[in-house]
N, CA, C and O atoms as CSV, one atom per row, in Angstrom:
chain,resi,resn,atom,element,x,y,z
A,1,MET,N,N,41.717,63.198,194.279
A,1,MET,CA,C,41.960,64.332,195.145
A,1,MET,C,C,42.160,63.879,196.579
A,1,MET,O,O,42.918,64.486,197.335
A,2,VAL,N,N,41.481,62.819,196.941
A,2,VAL,CA,C,41.585,62.337,198.314
A,2,VAL,C,C,43.010,61.887,198.624
A,2,VAL,O,O,43.490,62.046,199.746
A,3,SER,N,N,43.681,61.322,197.617
A,3,SER,CA,C,45.034,60.814,197.843
A,3,SER,C,C,46.062,61.929,197.977
A,3,SER,O,O,47.181,61.692,198.432
A,4,GLY,N,N,45.686,63.149,197.580
A,4,GLY,CA,C,46.620,64.265,197.663
A,4,GLY,C,C,47.475,64.416,196.418
A,4,GLY,O,O,48.351,65.280,196.382
A,5,ASP,N,N,47.245,63.604,195.400
A,5,ASP,CA,C,47.997,63.669,194.152
A,5,ASP,C,C,47.355,64.741,193.259
A,5,ASP,O,O,46.467,64.449,192.458
A,6,THR,N,N,47.820,65.974,193.414
A,6,THR,CA,C,47.186,67.088,192.700
A,6,THR,C,C,47.357,66.998,191.186
A,6,THR,O,O,46.461,67.390,190.439
A,7,ASP,N,N,48.487,66.492,190.731
A,7,ASP,CA,C,48.675,66.373,189.283
A,7,ASP,C,C,47.680,65.387,188.684
A,7,ASP,O,O,47.096,65.648,187.632
A,8,ARG,N,N,47.491,64.275,189.341
A,8,ARG,CA,C,46.531,63.276,188.867
A,8,ARG,C,C,45.101,63.824,188.945
A,8,ARG,O,O,44.298,63.605,188.038
A,9,ALA,N,N,44.797,64.525,190.015
A,9,ALA,CA,C,43.467,65.115,190.176
A,9,ALA,C,C,43.209,66.154,189.082
A,9,ALA,O,O,42.117,66.204,188.515
A,10,ARG,N,N,44.196,66.966,188.793
A,10,ARG,CA,C,44.066,67.988,187.754
A,10,ARG,C,C,43.806,67.341,186.389
A,10,ARG,O,O,42.941,67.786,185.635
A,11,THR,N,N,44.566,66.286,186.085
A,11,THR,CA,C,44.384,65.577,184.818
A,11,THR,C,C,42.991,64.974,184.726
A,11,THR,O,O,42.343,65.064,183.683
A,12,ALA,N,N,42.528,64.362,185.802
A,12,ALA,CA,C,41.194,63.753,185.816
A,12,ALA,C,C,40.103,64.812,185.683
A,12,ALA,O,O,39.122,64.600,184.971
A,13,MET,N,N,40.261,65.938,186.353
A,13,MET,CA,C,39.267,67.000,186.288
A,13,MET,C,C,39.201,67.599,184.888
A,13,MET,O,O,38.113,67.874,184.384
A,14,ARG,N,N,40.350,67.801,184.261
A,14,ARG,CA,C,40.360,68.329,182.897
A,14,ARG,C,C,39.659,67.374,181.928
A,14,ARG,O,O,38.897,67.808,181.064
A,15,ALA,N,N,39.917,66.085,182.075
A,15,ALA,CA,C,39.267,65.093,181.217
A,15,ALA,C,C,37.757,65.122,181.432
A,15,ALA,O,O,36.991,65.072,180.470
A,16,GLN,N,N,37.333,65.203,182.676
A,16,GLN,CA,C,35.903,65.253,182.985
A,16,GLN,C,C,35.253,66.495,182.390
A,16,GLN,O,O,34.176,66.413,181.801
A,17,LEU,N,N,35.902,67.640,182.542
A,17,LEU,CA,C,35.341,68.882,182.017
A,17,LEU,C,C,35.293,68.877,180.492
A,17,LEU,O,O,34.347,69.400,179.902
A,18,ARG,N,N,36.306,68.290,179.846
A,18,ARG,CA,C,36.258,68.176,178.387
A,18,ARG,C,C,35.041,67.372,177.956
A,18,ARG,O,O,34.371,67.724,176.985
A,19,THR,N,N,34.757,66.298,178.674
A,19,THR,CA,C,33.591,65.469,178.365
A,19,THR,C,C,32.309,66.259,178.561
A,19,THR,O,O,31.425,66.231,177.705
A,20,VAL,N,N,32.201,66.956,179.669
A,20,VAL,CA,C,30.998,67.741,179.959
A,20,VAL,C,C,30.795,68.823,178.898
A,20,VAL,O,O,29.693,68.970,178.370
A,21,PHE,N,N,31.841,69.574,178.586
A,21,PHE,CA,C,31.709,70.642,177.595
A,21,PHE,C,C,31.389,70.084,176.218
A,21,PHE,O,O,30.621,70.690,175.471
A,22,SER,N,N,31.959,68.953,175.874
A,22,SER,CA,C,31.642,68.307,174.602
A,22,SER,C,C,30.174,67.902,174.563
A,22,SER,O,O,29.499,68.092,173.551
A,23,ASP,N,N,29.683,67.348,175.659
A,23,ASP,CA,C,28.264,66.970,175.735
A,23,ASP,C,C,27.358,68.192,175.605
A,23,ASP,O,O,26.324,68.129,174.941
A,24,ILE,N,N,27.735,69.283,176.225
A,24,ILE,CA,C,26.936,70.512,176.141
A,24,ILE,C,C,26.904,71.011,174.699
A,24,ILE,O,O,25.846,71.399,174.204
A,25,GLU,N,N,28.033,71.004,174.031
A,25,GLU,CA,C,28.071,71.453,172.641
A,25,GLU,C,C,27.230,70.546,171.750
A,25,GLU,O,O,26.571,71.023,170.826
A,26,GLY,N,N,27.246,69.241,172.019
A,26,GLY,CA,C,26.404,68.314,171.269
A,26,GLY,C,C,24.934,68.600,171.497
A,26,GLY,O,O,24.137,68.569,170.560
A,27,SER,N,N,24.576,68.875,172.732
A,27,SER,CA,C,23.190,69.225,173.048
A,27,SER,C,C,22.784,70.516,172.360
A,27,SER,O,O,21.671,70.633,171.849
A,28,ARG,N,N,23.683,71.476,172.349
A,28,ARG,CA,C,23.398,72.757,171.708
A,28,ARG,C,C,23.191,72.581,170.201
A,28,ARG,O,O,22.310,73.210,169.614
A,29,ALA,N,N,23.999,71.730,169.582
A,29,ALA,CA,C,23.865,71.482,168.143
A,29,ALA,C,C,22.548,70.766,167.832
A,29,ALA,O,O,21.907,71.040,166.818
A,30,HIS,N,N,22.158,69.852,168.714
A,30,HIS,CA,C,20.937,69.073,168.497
A,30,HIS,C,C,19.679,69.874,168.827
A,30,HIS,O,O,18.677,69.776,168.119
A,31,SER,N,N,19.726,70.659,169.889
A,31,SER,CA,C,18.563,71.436,170.346
A,31,SER,C,C,19.011,72.839,170.752
A,31,SER,O,O,19.208,73.098,171.939
A,32,PRO,N,N,19.172,73.731,169.807
A,32,PRO,CA,C,19.704,75.061,170.122
A,32,PRO,C,C,18.768,75.957,170.923
A,32,PRO,O,O,19.230,76.899,171.567
A,33,GLN,N,N,17.475,75.689,170.901
A,33,GLN,CA,C,16.514,76.581,171.547
A,33,GLN,C,C,16.803,76.841,173.032
A,33,GLN,O,O,16.753,77.998,173.448
A,34,PRO,N,N,17.102,75.826,173.851
A,34,PRO,CA,C,17.358,76.117,175.274
A,34,PRO,C,C,18.588,77.000,175.509
A,34,PRO,O,O,18.744,77.582,176.582
A,35,PHE,N,N,19.456,77.094,174.503
A,35,PHE,CA,C,20.678,77.878,174.648
A,35,PHE,C,C,20.559,79.261,174.027
A,35,PHE,O,O,21.513,80.037,174.070
A,36,ALA,N,N,19.406,79.583,173.450
A,36,ALA,CA,C,19.219,80.840,172.729
A,36,ALA,C,C,18.633,81.913,173.634
A,36,ALA,O,O,17.606,82.509,173.311
A,37,GLY,N,N,19.271,82.154,174.745
A,37,GLY,CA,C,18.789,83.156,175.689
A,37,GLY,C,C,19.179,84.560,175.276
A,37,GLY,O,O,19.816,84.769,174.244
A,38,ASP,N,N,18.790,85.504,176.087
A,38,ASP,CA,C,19.109,86.911,175.876
A,38,ASP,C,C,20.594,87.126,176.188
A,38,ASP,O,O,21.009,86.901,177.325
A,39,PRO,N,N,21.405,87.553,175.216
A,39,PRO,CA,C,22.845,87.721,175.457
A,39,PRO,C,C,23.174,88.822,176.464
A,39,PRO,O,O,24.293,88.881,176.974
A,40,THR,N,N,22.207,89.695,176.754
A,40,THR,CA,C,22.463,90.765,177.721
A,40,THR,C,C,21.962,90.404,179.122
A,40,THR,O,O,22.125,91.180,180.064
A,41,ALA,N,N,21.356,89.229,179.251
A,41,ALA,CA,C,20.806,88.811,180.550
A,41,ALA,C,C,21.932,88.499,181.539
A,41,ALA,O,O,23.009,88.036,181.162
A,42,VAL,N,N,21.653,88.761,182.783
A,42,VAL,CA,C,22.594,88.460,183.862
A,42,VAL,C,C,22.338,87.027,184.330
A,42,VAL,O,O,21.198,86.666,184.626
A,43,PRO,N,N,23.394,86.207,184.399
A,43,PRO,CA,C,23.189,84.830,184.852
A,43,PRO,C,C,22.614,84.783,186.258
A,43,PRO,O,O,22.929,85.627,187.098
A,44,VAL,N,N,21.767,83.790,186.508
A,44,VAL,CA,C,21.149,83.618,187.817
A,44,VAL,C,C,21.767,82.398,188.473
A,44,VAL,O,O,21.825,81.318,187.885
A,45,ARG,N,N,22.218,82.582,189.675
A,45,ARG,CA,C,22.776,81.457,190.419
A,45,ARG,C,C,21.658,80.799,191.189
A,45,ARG,O,O,20.959,81.451,191.966
A,46,ARG,N,N,21.488,79.511,190.976
A,46,ARG,CA,C,20.434,78.776,191.643
A,46,ARG,C,C,21.019,77.904,192.740
A,46,ARG,O,O,22.102,77.338,192.593
A,47,SER,N,N,20.286,77.804,193.838
A,47,SER,CA,C,20.709,76.906,194.907
A,47,SER,C,C,20.287,75.497,194.542
A,47,SER,O,O,19.173,75.269,194.071
A,48,VAL,N,N,21.175,74.569,194.762
A,48,VAL,CA,C,20.901,73.173,194.477
A,48,VAL,C,C,21.082,72.396,195.768
A,48,VAL,O,O,22.139,72.454,196.396
A,49,ALA,N,N,20.056,71.677,196.158
A,49,ALA,CA,C,20.141,70.892,197.388
A,49,ALA,C,C,21.056,69.696,197.164
A,49,ALA,O,O,20.977,69.026,196.134
A,50,VAL,N,N,21.912,69.437,198.125
A,50,VAL,CA,C,22.822,68.299,198.048
A,50,VAL,C,C,22.451,67.345,199.177
A,50,VAL,O,O,22.389,67.715,200.349
A,51,ARG,N,N,22.215,66.135,198.781
A,51,ARG,CA,C,21.879,65.123,199.787
A,51,ARG,C,C,23.075,64.228,200.027
A,51,ARG,O,O,23.741,63.788,199.090
A,52,GLU,N,N,23.332,63.971,201.273
A,52,GLU,CA,C,24.466,63.103,201.619
A,52,GLU,C,C,23.973,61.828,202.224
A,52,GLU,O,O,24.775,60.965,202.582
């Protein structure tokens, strides 16, 4: 993204997200309990501190 090559950045981001989503699905298959929340619950946005 720093280079300004949006096509390359898009391709890299899609590959990264595919990996992340695949990992999440693997985790869900291995340990479904953390993913078995209330389907009517409203998602909560949490603040995450970022250190630079």
